[in-house]
C-alpha angles and dihedrals in degrees: 000000000000127000123249090248091058089052091051094245124137123201112209119230091228109055094182090092089065095061096049128242120304117240090213119100119243090227141008124198130178113209109207139180090226105130100231144009099254098061090045091052089047092052090047090050090054090048092048094242120149107218147128114245111216121195120228134170092259101040140309125295123222110214109193114224092211116031095176127125117347094336096110092053093040091051094047092049095046096044093047088053094050091051098039115191093025109101121208138191121232113211120190124185122204111176106311096339125098123198119194124194131177119231128189131172092349095308126117113233137184127322115252128210109258089218091057092046095048095040094083099022123118117258090252090066093053092044092053094045094049093046092242088123130029123206090248089060094057133079124244096024115153123196114220089222090062092067120073121218095252093049089047091053092049091048094050093045090051092047091050091049091051091048091052091050092049092051095051113107095014116128112265096029126110092249098053091103 
C-alpha cells in the first residue's frame, strides 16, 4: 500500500472546504427598541422564539440560540408581530459578512448598510456581532425560555399599562386636554 504523498495527493488540514459552504448564518441578532431585556424575553417567549435578550443603552438585543435555516426570518417576523408598531433590525453574520434588514409588523423591509447601523450603535452590539462577547459573558441577560407564557403575558400587560400612564398628559397624546 502506497502513501498519499507517493500518489501525489494532498489532504487539506481543514476538511470543511470539501463539504461546501453552509447557507446558514453563524449568528443572528435582532436589534430592538424594547427598553430592557426582560420585556423582550417575554415577547419572545409568547412568540415561541428561543433567544437570549441582552440589554443595551438603546434597546435590547435578541441573540438567537439557533440561527439555522429560516429561523432568523421566522423570529424577526414573529417578534415584530408580537410588538406591533416597534420596528426592529435583523442582523445576520456569515463569516465576515453582515446583512441587516428592517422588519415591522411581521413584514420584511429594506436592507440597511451595516456601516450605517453600527456607526451609532453601543459597543455591546459590535461585541456581540463580532463574537468578542457572548450573551453568557454579559450582565442582565434574560433567556426567553426562563419566562413562562402566563408570566410573559402579565409582564407585557403591565409594561403596556405603564407606557399608557406615562404618555397621558404629554403634548400630542389624546389625553393632553
